[in-house]
N, C-alpha and C positions, 0 to 999 in steps of 0.2 A: 539770809537763811534763818528760818524760824521753826521751832518745834511748837505744835499746837495740840492742846489736850482736846481730843475730839469728843469727849463726854459732853461738852457744851453744845455740840452740834448733832449728836446722835442720841436717840432715846436711850436712857440709861439701861433699861432691861435688855436691850439688844447689844449693848456694848461689851466687848470682850476686853477686860482690864489688862490682859497680857499683850495686847497689840499696841504698838506705838507707830506713828507715821511721821515721815518727813515730808513737809509740804513746800514746794517751790512755786512762787508766784511768777508767772510768765505772761506778760501782756494782759493782766487782769484775769487770767485763767489759772485755776489752781491745779497743779499736778501733784498727786499724792504718791509718795514712795514709802512703802513699809520699811522699817529698819529693825535690826535684830540686836539682842544682847550678844556680846562677844563670848567666845568660848574659852579664852585664856587671856590673862593680863599678868605680866611679870615685870617687876622692877629689878634691875641689876645694878648693884653698887659694888664695884670692884670685884666682880665675880661672885659675890654673895647675892643669890637670887631670892626674891620674895614674891610669892603668888598673891596677886591682888584682884583676882577674877570677881569675887563677891563684891568688893568695893567698887570696881569698875562698872558693875551692873546695877548699882543703886544710886540714889540721889543724895547721899550724904556729902555735905560740903567738905572738901579738903581731905578725903580719905584715899585718894589715888596719888601716889608719890611719883611724879613724872621724872624728876631728877633727885639725886641724893642732896642732902643739905650742903655737902661739899663735893661737887661732882669732880670727876677725873676723866681723862680721855678713855674712851671705850665703855664707860657706864652707858646703860641703855634702858629703854622701855619697850617691852614686847607686847604686841596685840595679835591674838590669833582667832581664827574662825574656821569652821568645818568645811567651808567652800572658799575658793579663791574670790577675792573682792578687790575693788578698784578705788574704794573710798572708805575712810574711817572718820568718825566724828568725835571730837573731844569737847566736853563742857568744862572749860578751865575756870576754876573758882578763885585761884590765887595766881596771878601772872608772875612769871619768873623775871627777875631783874638781875642783870649781870651780863657777862660777855662769854658766849659759847656758841658753837655751831653744832646743829643736829643734822646728821646724815641719815636719810631713810633708806633701809635695806630690806631685802627678802632673802630667803634661803633657796639656793639653786640646786640642791641635791648633794653638794659637796662643800659649799662655803657660802658665807653671807656676801651679797653683791648689791651694789647701788640700784635702787629703783629708778626707772626711766620716767621722764616727764612729770616730776613731782611738783605739785602745787601745795605748799604748806600754809594753810590759812591760819595756823597757830603761830607762825613765824618763830619756830623753835620754842614753843610753849610760852610766848611772851604777849599773847593777845587773850583778853578775858572773854568769856562767853562760849557759845557754840560755834566751833570752826571745824573745817574739815582738812584732811590730808587726802589728796587724790593723786593717782599715778597710773601708769600703763602696766597692765598685768603681763608679766613675762611668761613665755611659753615653757620655761624650765623651772617655774616656781614649784617647790616640793614641800611636803609636810616635814616638820622637824619637831623633835621633843625638846621642850623648854621647861626646865625645873619640874620634870616629871609629867608634864602635860603633853599627851601624845595625840597624833592624828589631826593636827591643825595646821593650817597655812598661817605662818607668822610673818609679820613685818616688825621691824624694830627701828626706833629712833635712837641712834647711837651718837654719843658725844664724840665728835671728831676733832674738836678743838675747844679748849677751856682756858679762860684767863681769870675770871672772878665771878662771884655770886653775892648778891645782897639779899634777894628774896628767892626762896625755893619755890618752883612752880608746882602747883597741885591742881587736881581736877576733882569733879564730883561724879562724872560719868563718861563712859566711852561706848560708842555704838558702831555697828557696821551698817 
């Protein structure tokens, strides 16, 4: 998977700087997928939630805190968007080193539940670069308020098991 700056291929005067594209190469043919900034990003450290939406929508290295410096079970990272989505991209700038398990969940209208058919290209925030989390969209996925952010469909990567950490995982950007 690669992100390509299309300004190199499109006449600059006609290029809209707010557009980003995800390009997948399939049998030497380029398929272009537009991607969007997320509507909400929240780090949860022991129930203390910090909104990181601005950080998650820019390219500053290490300004997105995927896990606390000392994680605990049930710490989480939330990603929200105005529409249901089946894939989320993380540009991880500092890989996490340690022993933990991330469980990906969605809100079903009354509780958080495990997402189905999850493919975690970040391997629990331990792979550098641009990787995706993909999953099957559930028919009962509902919007939920997270740290005062309303009207979005959130997923969360929740620490379901934790043993140790040597390096805290951080990212520079998250997209839908």
